[in-house]
N, C-alpha and C positions, 0 to 999 in steps of 0.2 A: 433570718430575721423572724422573730416570734410575733404573732399578732397579740395585741392587747385584748384583754377580756371584754372591754367595752366594744371593740370593733367586732368581735365574735358575736356578742349579744345583739348588737344593732343589725348585723348581717342576717342572723337567724330570725330576728323579729321581722325584718323586711321581707325575707323569703316566705315566712309563714303568712304574712299579710297578703303577699301576692297569691299564695295558694288559696287563702280565704276569698279574695276577689275572684279568682278563677272558679271557685265552687259556686259563688253567687251568679256569675255569668253563665256557667253551664246550666244551672237550675233554671234561669230565666229562658234560656234557649230551649230547654226541654219542655217547659210549660207552653211556650209558643208552638212548638212542634206537636204537642199532644192535644191541642185544642180541637182539631178536626176529629180525632179519634174519640175524644170525650163527647163531642156533639153527637156523633153516631151512636155511642152507647146510651146517651141520654134519650135519644129518639127511640131506641129499641126498648128501653125500660118503660117509656110512656106507651109505646105501642102494645107491649105485652102486659102492661099494668102490673109490673112486678112490685113487690112490697119490700120490706126491710132486708138488709144484708145479713146473712147468717155468718157471724164471726167465730162462734164457738159451738160445739155440738154436744156438750155435756148435759146441761140442764136447760129446762124451758126458759128460765128467767135470764139466762145468758144467751140463748139462741135468739130470742125476740125481745130486744131491749126496750122497744117502745110499748110492749104489751105486758109489762111487769109492774109490780108495786113493791114498796120497801119491805113488806113482810113475807114475800114469797120465799126467800132462802130459809126462813124459819118456819115453814109450813108443818114440819114434823113436831116441833115443840118450840116454844118461845125462847128457851135458853140453849137450843141445840147449836152445835158448831157447824160451820160451813162444810158441806160435803164435797164440793168441787173446787179445785184451785182457781178456776176462772171467776168465781164469785169474788175473790180477793182482787182481781184485776179490773173488773167492770162493775160499777155500781148502777143503781137505777137512773133513768134519765132525769135531768135537772127539773123538768116541769113537774114530774111526779114528786120529787123531793120538796119542791116549793109548795105544791098543793097540800102536802101533809105537814108543813111547818118545819121541815128539816134544813132549810137553807134559804138563800137569797131572799 
């Protein structure tokens, strides 16, 4: 006996929905389990007085995102192209863009 297409569709949709619910449950359990670790790391950062996280190592304006301004990537010439690929991934912080009239 062959299954109807609607039965296959509904079964697949129900299965994928269960997988999605499982992903959300797993995420919430991991968040609860990581709270003590996060609290210890937060205390360590406060104790050592660490500053910003270094995500990229190429250019100064992508290393220290809170210490840059919108014109830094164009310091060689106003019409120069971006030298580093990370400049296309990360822009200046929102508060700097807002202060210079570029957003929000």
